[in-house]
Gaussian input, Z-matrix of N, CA and C with variables (Angstrom, degrees):
# hf/3-21g

backbone

0 1
 N
 C     1     B1
 C     2     B2     1     A1
 N     3     B3     2     A2     1     D1
 C     4     B4     3     A3     2     D2
 C     5     B5     4     A4     3     D3
 N     6     B6     5     A5     4     D4
 C     7     B7     6     A6     5     D5
 C     8     B8     7     A7     6     D6
 N     9     B9     8     A8     7     D7
 C    10    B10     9     A9     8     D8
 C    11    B11    10    A10     9     D9
 N    12    B12    11    A11    10    D10
 C    13    B13    12    A12    11    D11
 C    14    B14    13    A13    12    D12
 N    15    B15    14    A14    13    D13
 C    16    B16    15    A15    14    D14
 C    17    B17    16    A16    15    D15
 N    18    B18    17    A17    16    D16
 C    19    B19    18    A18    17    D17
 C    20    B20    19    A19    18    D18
 N    21    B21    20    A20    19    D19
 C    22    B22    21    A21    20    D20
 C    23    B23    22    A22    21    D21
 N    24    B24    23    A23    22    D22
 C    25    B25    24    A24    23    D23
 C    26    B26    25    A25    24    D24
 N    27    B27    26    A26    25    D25
 C    28    B28    27    A27    26    D26
 C    29    B29    28    A28    27    D27
 N    30    B30    29    A29    28    D28
 C    31    B31    30    A30    29    D29
 C    32    B32    31    A31    30    D30
 N    33    B33    32    A32    31    D31
 C    34    B34    33    A33    32    D32
 C    35    B35    34    A34    33    D33
 N    36    B36    35    A35    34    D34
 C    37    B37    36    A36    35    D35
 C    38    B38    37    A37    36    D36
 N    39    B39    38    A38    37    D37
 C    40    B40    39    A39    38    D38
 C    41    B41    40    A40    39    D39
 N    42    B42    41    A41    40    D40
 C    43    B43    42    A42    41    D41
 C    44    B44    43    A43    42    D42
 N    45    B45    44    A44    43    D43
 C    46    B46    45    A45    44    D44
 C    47    B47    46    A46    45    D45
 N    48    B48    47    A47    46    D46
 C    49    B49    48    A48    47    D47
 C    50    B50    49    A49    48    D48
 N    51    B51    50    A50    49    D49
 C    52    B52    51    A51    50    D50
 C    53    B53    52    A52    51    D51
 N    54    B54    53    A53    52    D52
 C    55    B55    54    A54    53    D53
 C    56    B56    55    A55    54    D54
 N    57    B57    56    A56    55    D55
 C    58    B58    57    A57    56    D56
 C    59    B59    58    A58    57    D57
 N    60    B60    59    A59    58    D58
 C    61    B61    60    A60    59    D59
 C    62    B62    61    A61    60    D60
 N    63    B63    62    A62    61    D61
 C    64    B64    63    A63    62    D62
 C    65    B65    64    A64    63    D63
 N    66    B66    65    A65    64    D64
 C    67    B67    66    A66    65    D65
 C    68    B68    67    A67    66    D66
 N    69    B69    68    A68    67    D67
 C    70    B70    69    A69    68    D68
 C    71    B71    70    A70    69    D69
 N    72    B72    71    A71    70    D70
 C    73    B73    72    A72    71    D71
 C    74    B74    73    A73    72    D72
 N    75    B75    74    A74    73    D73
 C    76    B76    75    A75    74    D74
 C    77    B77    76    A76    75    D75
 N    78    B78    77    A77    76    D76
 C    79    B79    78    A78    77    D77
 C    80    B80    79    A79    78    D78
 N    81    B81    80    A80    79    D79
 C    82    B82    81    A81    80    D80
 C    83    B83    82    A82    81    D81
 N    84    B84    83    A83    82    D82
 C    85    B85    84    A84    83    D83
 C    86    B86    85    A85    84    D84
 N    87    B87    86    A86    85    D85
 C    88    B88    87    A87    86    D86
 C    89    B89    88    A88    87    D87
 N    90    B90    89    A89    88    D88
 C    91    B91    90    A90    89    D89
 C    92    B92    91    A91    90    D90
 N    93    B93    92    A92    91    D91
 C    94    B94    93    A93    92    D92
 C    95    B95    94    A94    93    D93
 N    96    B96    95    A95    94    D94
 C    97    B97    96    A96    95    D95
 C    98    B98    97    A97    96    D96
 N    99    B99    98    A98    97    D97
 C   100   B100    99    A99    98    D98
 C   101   B101   100   A100    99    D99
 N   102   B102   101   A101   100   D100
 C   103   B103   102   A102   101   D101
 C   104   B104   103   A103   102   D102
 N   105   B105   104   A104   103   D103
 C   106   B106   105   A105   104   D104
 C   107   B107   106   A106   105   D105
 N   108   B108   107   A107   106   D106
 C   109   B109   108   A108   107   D107
 C   110   B110   109   A109   108   D108
 N   111   B111   110   A110   109   D109
 C   112   B112   111   A111   110   D110
 C   113   B113   112   A112   111   D111
 N   114   B114   113   A113   112   D112
 C   115   B115   114   A114   113   D113
 C   116   B116   115   A115   114   D114
 N   117   B117   116   A116   115   D115
 C   118   B118   117   A117   116   D116
 C   119   B119   118   A118   117   D117
 N   120   B120   119   A119   118   D118
 C   121   B121   120   A120   119   D119
 C   122   B122   121   A121   120   D120
 N   123   B123   122   A122   121   D121
 C   124   B124   123   A123   122   D122
 C   125   B125   124   A124   123   D123
 N   126   B126   125   A125   124   D124
 C   127   B127   126   A126   125   D125
 C   128   B128   127   A127   126   D126
 N   129   B129   128   A128   127   D127
 C   130   B130   129   A129   128   D128
 C   131   B131   130   A130   129   D129
 N   132   B132   131   A131   130   D130
 C   133   B133   132   A132   131   D131
 C   134   B134   133   A133   132   D132
 N   135   B135   134   A134   133   D133
 C   136   B136   135   A135   134   D134
 C   137   B137   136   A136   135   D135
 N   138   B138   137   A137   136   D136
 C   139   B139   138   A138   137   D137
 C   140   B140   139   A139   138   D138
 N   141   B141   140   A140   139   D139
 C   142   B142   141   A141   140   D140
 C   143   B143   142   A142   141   D141
 N   144   B144   143   A143   142   D142
 C   145   B145   144   A144   143   D143
 C   146   B146   145   A145   144   D144
 N   147   B147   146   A146   145   D145
 C   148   B148   147   A147   146   D146
 C   149   B149   148   A148   147   D147
 N   150   B150   149   A149   148   D148
 C   151   B151   150   A150   149   D149
 C   152   B152   151   A151   150   D150
 N   153   B153   152   A152   151   D151
 C   154   B154   153   A153   152   D152
 C   155   B155   154   A154   153   D153
 N   156   B156   155   A155   154   D154
 C   157   B157   156   A156   155   D155
 C   158   B158   157   A157   156   D156
 N   159   B159   158   A158   157   D157
 C   160   B160   159   A159   158   D158
 C   161   B161   160   A160   159   D159
 N   162   B162   161   A161   160   D160
 C   163   B163   162   A162   161   D161
 C   164   B164   163   A163   162   D162
 N   165   B165   164   A164   163   D163
 C   166   B166   165   A165   164   D164
 C   167   B167   166   A166   165   D165
 N   168   B168   167   A167   166   D166
 C   169   B169   168   A168   167   D167
 C   170   B170   169   A169   168   D168
 N   171   B171   170   A170   169   D169
 C   172   B172   171   A171   170   D170
 C   173   B173   172   A172   171   D171
 N   174   B174   173   A173   172   D172
 C   175   B175   174   A174   173   D173
 C   176   B176   175   A175   174   D174
 N   177   B177   176   A176   175   D175
 C   178   B178   177   A177   176   D176
 C   179   B179   178   A178   177   D177
 N   180   B180   179   A179   178   D178
 C   181   B181   180   A180   179   D179
 C   182   B182   181   A181   180   D180
 N   183   B183   182   A182   181   D181
 C   184   B184   183   A183   182   D182
 C   185   B185   184   A184   183   D183
 N   186   B186   185   A185   184   D184
 C   187   B187   186   A186   185   D185
 C   188   B188   187   A187   186   D186
 N   189   B189   188   A188   187   D187
 C   190   B190   189   A189   188   D188
 C   191   B191   190   A190   189   D189
 N   192   B192   191   A191   190   D190
 C   193   B193   192   A192   191   D191
 C   194   B194   193   A193   192   D192
 N   195   B195   194   A194   193   D193
 C   196   B196   195   A195   194   D194
 C   197   B197   196   A196   195   D195
 N   198   B198   197   A197   196   D196
 C   199   B199   198   A198   197   D197
 C   200   B200   199   A199   198   D198
 N   201   B201   200   A200   199   D199
 C   202   B202   201   A201   200   D200
 C   203   B203   202   A202   201   D201
 N   204   B204   203   A203   202   D202
 C   205   B205   204   A204   203   D203
 C   206   B206   205   A205   204   D204
 N   207   B207   206   A206   205   D205
 C   208   B208   207   A207   206   D206
 C   209   B209   208   A208   207   D207
 N   210   B210   209   A209   208   D208
 C   211   B211   210   A210   209   D209
 C   212   B212   211   A211   210   D210
 N   213   B213   212   A212   211   D211
 C   214   B214   213   A213   212   D212
 C   215   B215   214   A214   213   D213
 N   216   B216   215   A215   214   D214
 C   217   B217   216   A216   215   D215
 C   218   B218   217   A217   216   D216
 N   219   B219   218   A218   217   D217
 C   220   B220   219   A219   218   D218
 C   221   B221   220   A220   219   D219
 N   222   B222   221   A221   220   D220
 C   223   B223   222   A222   221   D221
 C   224   B224   223   A223   222   D222
 N   225   B225   224   A224   223   D223
 C   226   B226   225   A225   224   D224
 C   227   B227   226   A226   225   D225
 N   228   B228   227   A227   226   D226
 C   229   B229   228   A228   227   D227
 C   230   B230   229   A229   228   D228
 N   231   B231   230   A230   229   D229
 C   232   B232   231   A231   230   D230
 C   233   B233   232   A232   231   D231
 N   234   B234   233   A233   232   D232
 C   235   B235   234   A234   233   D233
 C   236   B236   235   A235   234   D234
 N   237   B237   236   A236   235   D235
 C   238   B238   237   A237   236   D236
 C   239   B239   238   A238   237   D237
 N   240   B240   239   A239   238   D238
 C   241   B241   240   A240   239   D239
 C   242   B242   241   A241   240   D240

   B1=1.4416
   B2=1.5195
   B3=1.3039
   B4=1.4570
   B5=1.5154
   B6=1.3036
   B7=1.4521
   B8=1.5263
   B9=1.3250
   B10=1.4690
   B11=1.5262
   B12=1.3159
   B13=1.4606
   B14=1.5273
   B15=1.3122
   B16=1.4639
   B17=1.5274
   B18=1.3205
   B19=1.4644
   B20=1.5241
   B21=1.3430
   B22=1.4759
   B23=1.5275
   B24=1.3102
   B25=1.4691
   B26=1.5212
   B27=1.3210
   B28=1.4647
   B29=1.5196
   B30=1.3247
   B31=1.4684
   B32=1.5275
   B33=1.3116
   B34=1.4632
   B35=1.5161
   B36=1.3268
   B37=1.4595
   B38=1.5239
   B39=1.3276
   B40=1.4629
   B41=1.5207
   B42=1.3117
   B43=1.4606
   B44=1.5284
   B45=1.3182
   B46=1.4624
   B47=1.5153
   B48=1.3265
   B49=1.4611
   B50=1.5280
   B51=1.3292
   B52=1.4663
   B53=1.5125
   B54=1.3234
   B55=1.4695
   B56=1.5199
   B57=1.3133
   B58=1.4573
   B59=1.5257
   B60=1.3095
   B61=1.4624
   B62=1.5115
   B63=1.3146
   B64=1.4595
   B65=1.5250
   B66=1.3129
   B67=1.4704
   B68=1.5231
   B69=1.3012
   B70=1.4646
   B71=1.5271
   B72=1.3280
   B73=1.4601
   B74=1.5167
   B75=1.3203
   B76=1.4660
   B77=1.5307
   B78=1.3198
   B79=1.4590
   B80=1.5216
   B81=1.3243
   B82=1.4598
   B83=1.5266
   B84=1.3185
   B85=1.4627
   B86=1.5243
   B87=1.3220
   B88=1.4611
   B89=1.5250
   B90=1.3116
   B91=1.4588
   B92=1.5133
   B93=1.3251
   B94=1.4659
   B95=1.5302
   B96=1.3261
   B97=1.4624
   B98=1.5274
   B99=1.3203
   B100=1.4634
   B101=1.5334
   B102=1.3289
   B103=1.4614
   B104=1.5260
   B105=1.3283
   B106=1.4663
   B107=1.5198
   B108=1.3357
   B109=1.4619
   B110=1.5175
   B111=1.3257
   B112=1.4607
   B113=1.5271
   B114=1.3300
   B115=1.4651
   B116=1.5292
   B117=1.3356
   B118=1.4640
   B119=1.5251
   B120=1.3153
   B121=1.4722
   B122=1.5264
   B123=1.3245
   B124=1.4669
   B125=1.5248
   B126=1.3363
   B127=1.4691
   B128=1.5338
   B129=1.3292
   B130=1.4674
   B131=1.5218
   B132=1.3286
   B133=1.4698
   B134=1.5272
   B135=1.3027
   B136=1.4665
   B137=1.5214
   B138=1.3168
   B139=1.4671
   B140=1.5209
   B141=1.3212
   B142=1.4579
   B143=1.5351
   B144=1.3465
   B145=1.4769
   B146=1.5220
   B147=1.3269
   B148=1.4691
   B149=1.5250
   B150=1.3209
   B151=1.4657
   B152=1.5221
   B153=1.3309
   B154=1.4635
   B155=1.5295
   B156=1.3206
   B157=1.4621
   B158=1.5219
   B159=1.3282
   B160=1.4585
   B161=1.5218
   B162=1.3322
   B163=1.4709
   B164=1.5239
   B165=1.3238
   B166=1.4612
   B167=1.5142
   B168=1.3270
   B169=1.4652
   B170=1.5257
   B171=1.3193
   B172=1.4709
   B173=1.5207
   B174=1.3207
   B175=1.4643
   B176=1.5264
   B177=1.3163
   B178=1.4616
   B179=1.5156
   B180=1.3236
   B181=1.4661
   B182=1.5215
   B183=1.3300
   B184=1.4618
   B185=1.5298
   B186=1.3156
   B187=1.4690
   B188=1.5236
   B189=1.3203
   B190=1.4722
   B191=1.5225
   B192=1.3192
   B193=1.4692
   B194=1.5249
   B195=1.3216
   B196=1.4706
   B197=1.5276
   B198=1.3202
   B199=1.4676
   B200=1.5216
   B201=1.3240
   B202=1.4633
   B203=1.5227
   B204=1.3203
   B205=1.4602
   B206=1.5132
   B207=1.3171
   B208=1.4700
   B209=1.5176
   B210=1.3252
   B211=1.4655
   B212=1.5271
   B213=1.3339
   B214=1.4550
   B215=1.5133
   B216=1.3328
   B217=1.4757
   B218=1.5176
   B219=1.3126
   B220=1.4673
   B221=1.5221
   B222=1.3161
   B223=1.4616
   B224=1.5161
   B225=1.3279
   B226=1.4620
   B227=1.5197
   B228=1.3469
   B229=1.4651
   B230=1.5242
   B231=1.3251
   B232=1.4602
   B233=1.5282
   B234=1.3158
   B235=1.4566
   B236=1.5290
   B237=1.3281
   B238=1.4634
   B239=1.5223
   B240=1.3029
   B241=1.4716
   B242=1.5087
   A1=108.84
   A2=116.43
   A3=123.29
   A4=112.72
   A5=118.07
   A6=122.06
   A7=110.06
   A8=116.68
   A9=120.60
   A10=110.87
   A11=116.83
   A12=119.22
   A13=111.73
   A14=117.80
   A15=120.37
   A16=111.92
   A17=118.05
   A18=121.23
   A19=112.50
   A20=120.85
   A21=118.65
   A22=113.33
   A23=117.03
   A24=119.75
   A25=110.24
   A26=116.99
   A27=120.68
   A28=111.31
   A29=116.49
   A30=120.02
   A31=110.26
   A32=117.01
   A33=120.36
   A34=112.27
   A35=116.29
   A36=119.61
   A37=111.40
   A38=117.24
   A39=119.89
   A40=110.71
   A41=116.99
   A42=120.67
   A43=110.42
   A44=117.57
   A45=120.97
   A46=113.47
   A47=117.03
   A48=119.11
   A49=111.63
   A50=116.45
   A51=118.62
   A52=111.53
   A53=116.66
   A54=120.40
   A55=110.53
   A56=117.36
   A57=121.08
   A58=110.96
   A59=117.02
   A60=120.75
   A61=112.69
   A62=116.19
   A63=120.06
   A64=111.09
   A65=117.46
   A66=120.51
   A67=111.38
   A68=117.48
   A69=120.22
   A70=110.11
   A71=117.06
   A72=120.68
   A73=112.43
   A74=116.97
   A75=119.75
   A76=110.12
   A77=118.17
   A78=120.75
   A79=112.31
   A80=117.16
   A81=120.38
   A82=111.17
   A83=115.80
   A84=119.49
   A85=111.22
   A86=118.07
   A87=120.75
   A88=110.63
   A89=117.77
   A90=120.44
   A91=112.27
   A92=116.23
   A93=119.54
   A94=111.34
   A95=116.19
   A96=119.32
   A97=110.75
   A98=117.14
   A99=120.00
   A100=111.33
   A101=117.23
   A102=119.69
   A103=111.12
   A104=116.17
   A105=119.89
   A106=111.06
   A107=117.37
   A108=120.28
   A109=111.40
   A110=117.79
   A111=120.26
   A112=111.20
   A113=116.76
   A114=119.56
   A115=112.20
   A116=116.13
   A117=120.38
   A118=109.22
   A119=117.43
   A120=120.07
   A121=114.14
   A122=117.58
   A123=119.22
   A124=112.81
   A125=117.81
   A126=121.63
   A127=113.13
   A128=117.83
   A129=120.96
   A130=110.76
   A131=117.66
   A132=120.21
   A133=111.96
   A134=118.02
   A135=121.56
   A136=111.47
   A137=116.51
   A138=120.01
   A139=113.90
   A140=117.89
   A141=120.65
   A142=113.80
   A143=120.40
   A144=117.84
   A145=113.48
   A146=115.73
   A147=119.14
   A148=111.25
   A149=116.24
   A150=120.41
   A151=110.14
   A152=116.78
   A153=119.31
   A154=111.72
   A155=118.09
   A156=120.74
   A157=110.68
   A158=117.11
   A159=120.18
   A160=112.26
   A161=117.10
   A162=119.46
   A163=110.40
   A164=116.88
   A165=120.52
   A166=112.25
   A167=117.28
   A168=120.14
   A169=111.33
   A170=116.83
   A171=119.39
   A172=111.26
   A173=117.05
   A174=119.82
   A175=111.17
   A176=116.78
   A177=120.02
   A178=111.80
   A179=117.12
   A180=120.42
   A181=110.78
   A182=116.96
   A183=120.41
   A184=110.61
   A185=117.97
   A186=120.79
   A187=110.82
   A188=117.44
   A189=120.59
   A190=109.85
   A191=117.45
   A192=121.19
   A193=111.27
   A194=117.04
   A195=120.63
   A196=110.31
   A197=116.90
   A198=120.15
   A199=111.28
   A200=117.79
   A201=120.02
   A202=111.72
   A203=116.71
   A204=119.88
   A205=112.27
   A206=116.81
   A207=120.27
   A208=110.97
   A209=117.06
   A210=120.30
   A211=110.36
   A212=117.23
   A213=119.75
   A214=112.15
   A215=116.35
   A216=119.55
   A217=112.03
   A218=117.52
   A219=120.28
   A220=113.26
   A221=117.19
   A222=119.31
   A223=111.48
   A224=117.97
   A225=124.27
   A226=111.63
   A227=118.20
   A228=120.58
   A229=113.60
   A230=118.54
   A231=120.79
   A232=113.21
   A233=118.11
   A234=120.20
   A235=112.60
   A236=117.90
   A237=120.06
   A238=112.09
   A239=119.11
   A240=122.03
   A241=112.00
   D1=75.01
   D2=-178.31
   D3=-99.59
   D4=4.67
   D5=-176.27
   D6=-80.04
   D7=115.00
   D8=-179.23
   D9=-112.53
   D10=26.06
   D11=-179.11
   D12=-72.05
   D13=-19.51
   D14=179.34
   D15=-91.88
   D16=9.85
   D17=179.79
   D18=-62.52
   D19=-42.74
   D20=177.17
   D21=-61.82
   D22=-34.21
   D23=177.35
   D24=-66.87
   D25=-41.71
   D26=178.63
   D27=-64.73
   D28=-41.58
   D29=178.46
   D30=-64.87
   D31=-41.20
   D32=177.38
   D33=-62.41
   D34=-39.10
   D35=177.23
   D36=-67.15
   D37=-40.40
   D38=178.86
   D39=-59.92
   D40=-47.12
   D41=-177.13
   D42=-73.35
   D43=-44.57
   D44=-176.70
   D45=-66.99
   D46=-46.01
   D47=-179.99
   D48=-70.72
   D49=-32.44
   D50=174.43
   D51=-63.98
   D52=-41.76
   D53=178.39
   D54=-66.93
   D55=-41.93
   D56=-179.68
   D57=-62.57
   D58=-46.92
   D59=179.49
   D60=-63.67
   D61=-40.69
   D62=179.05
   D63=-66.04
   D64=-42.76
   D65=179.90
   D66=-65.96
   D67=-41.79
   D68=178.70
   D69=-65.20
   D70=-43.06
   D71=179.83
   D72=-63.16
   D73=-44.65
   D74=179.73
   D75=-68.05
   D76=-37.84
   D77=178.00
   D78=-63.14
   D79=-45.46
   D80=178.27
   D81=-64.42
   D82=-43.69
   D83=-178.76
   D84=-64.79
   D85=-42.87
   D86=-179.69
   D87=-66.84
   D88=-38.16
   D89=177.32
   D90=-63.48
   D91=-43.43
   D92=178.51
   D93=-68.10
   D94=-34.67
   D95=177.10
   D96=-64.86
   D97=-43.04
   D98=178.99
   D99=-65.70
   D100=-37.62
   D101=175.99
   D102=-63.30
   D103=-44.19
   D104=179.98
   D105=-65.88
   D106=-38.64
   D107=178.97
   D108=-68.19
   D109=-32.79
   D110=178.51
   D111=-73.36
   D112=-33.91
   D113=-179.32
   D114=-77.78
   D115=-40.70
   D116=-178.43
   D117=-134.02
   D118=86.54
   D119=-177.37
   D120=-62.11
   D121=-23.11
   D122=-179.71
   D123=-72.78
   D124=-12.75
   D125=-179.93
   D126=-91.66
   D127=-0.40
   D128=-175.72
   D129=-61.20
   D130=-42.84
   D131=-178.69
   D132=-65.47
   D133=-27.80
   D134=178.54
   D135=-81.23
   D136=-37.87
   D137=-174.86
   D138=-82.38
   D139=-28.65
   D140=-172.73
   D141=-60.09
   D142=-45.68
   D143=177.95
   D144=-62.59
   D145=-34.37
   D146=179.22
   D147=-67.36
   D148=-37.70
   D149=178.76
   D150=-64.71
   D151=-44.72
   D152=-179.77
   D153=-67.88
   D154=-35.49
   D155=176.35
   D156=-63.37
   D157=-46.04
   D158=179.47
   D159=-67.04
   D160=-35.85
   D161=176.63
   D162=-63.89
   D163=-39.29
   D164=176.84
   D165=-65.08
   D166=-39.03
   D167=178.05
   D168=-67.11
   D169=-40.59
   D170=177.62
   D171=-64.63
   D172=-42.26
   D173=177.68
   D174=-67.57
   D175=-34.01
   D176=178.11
   D177=-63.49
   D178=-40.73
   D179=177.85
   D180=-63.54
   D181=-39.68
   D182=178.38
   D183=-66.95
   D184=-41.10
   D185=-179.41
   D186=-65.53
   D187=-37.62
   D188=176.34
   D189=-64.17
   D190=-40.91
   D191=177.87
   D192=-62.59
   D193=-42.54
   D194=178.04
   D195=-64.30
   D196=-42.94
   D197=-179.90
   D198=-62.43
   D199=-43.01
   D200=177.47
   D201=-65.64
   D202=-38.89
   D203=177.99
   D204=-63.61
   D205=-43.53
   D206=177.78
   D207=-66.75
   D208=-37.76
   D209=177.91
   D210=-63.03
   D211=-44.64
   D212=178.04
   D213=-64.68
   D214=-35.98
   D215=-178.65
   D216=-71.86
   D217=-38.91
   D218=-173.68
   D219=-93.87
   D220=-46.40
   D221=-176.47
   D222=-83.85
   D223=-27.51
   D224=177.92
   D225=51.36
   D226=69.01
   D227=-176.70
   D228=-68.80
   D229=-13.87
   D230=-178.49
   D231=-96.28
   D232=4.91
   D233=-177.05
   D234=-68.08
   D235=-34.06
   D236=-176.85
   D237=-90.24
   D238=-5.75
   D239=-177.18
   D240=-73.71

């Protein structure tokens, strides 16, 4: 199985699905945060750092996916296999 013609499709899926998952996760988290802040405004100071930490982790997963996709597209580690 030396055929690497589907590598651009795989890279596109890695980047696209990573972006989709990250956007959905941040959207759900931000919506729940706004609901919680509207119900209990005194909890905003407690919840806000946690929201930003989770947003950073979600973005970090997407950035790792993009980096791996670009590495596969440019360096092509499977070409000699």
